[in-house]
Each structure stands twice: as C-alpha cells, then as structure tokens.
C-alpha angles and dihedrals in degrees: 000000000000092000090052092050091049092049091051092047091051091047091050095049090048088053093049091050090048090052098044097039107027109201097333102103094042091047092046093047091049092050091052091046091059098033094244104159092175093056091042092050091061088075095046117116116238086262119026134187103232128187120182111174106306096342114095140161147111114289140178115256090254095050092047091050090054092049093046090047088052093047092052090046090055094039110040109205118246099169141352123194127181106226099180136003130178145157127236132221090258089061094254122133130215130193132194121196146160118244118195116197134177090265106037146322126281132201103226127204133175135175124206121202131177114263109182107311096339138068115239136183110258096170129031124176134183105180126173108260091208095234 
C-alpha cells in the first residue's frame, strides 16, 4: 500500500510540474545532460545569477551563455541526474542535480521564475561536489 501511495504522489507531483512549467524543466535538464549551453541559454532570464565553481556574479543572458559554454567545453558532460525538484508557493521551481564531467562532479542548482508569460532561469549554479 505504501508503494502505491508513493507512486501516486510522484505521479501527481510530476503532473503539477508539467502543468506549472510546461516543457521548461525537461528541456533544461536535457540541455545540461548533453552540455548544450546554447539550448540552456534559451531559458535564461535577461539577468541571471551564475555560479561556476568559485566564480559568481550577476550576468547578462549573453555573458552567462558564454561562461556556461566555456564551462561545458572545459568539462565534457558524462552524466546528469536530477536528485530533487520542487515548486515554491510563489510558483517558482527549483531543481538540484548531480553533474558528472570528465574532470569531476558538480552539484547543480537552478531556479525558474515567471518572467512575463514564460518561466526563465534566474539562478544557475555548478558547484564542486567535493567527490
């Protein structure tokens, strides 16, 4: 019975995400999984808070795309797994994952917020997971 309840809860939460954030999380996760900065940047807010290792700041969409492209070029993606994804009361969504590259593993985090009619990434982090 617990397994059925858990399955229903997962199914409902997935449905809620799909309704609130149509296509965005799946497309963002797919872009990270293959290291495609151009596709990922389609979801960037006009100004985005970006953290890559110890470098952090607020950047324009164009600047952030260049930085992420450079990150993926230096760190070819081997695997990306979403570990946790949830929505907030303000209709934002956050996602936490584990990115394994040729060099090391990174804890990833992004935050989607509504900008006009679309949801955009307002924060993106690739932090050394220490593994």
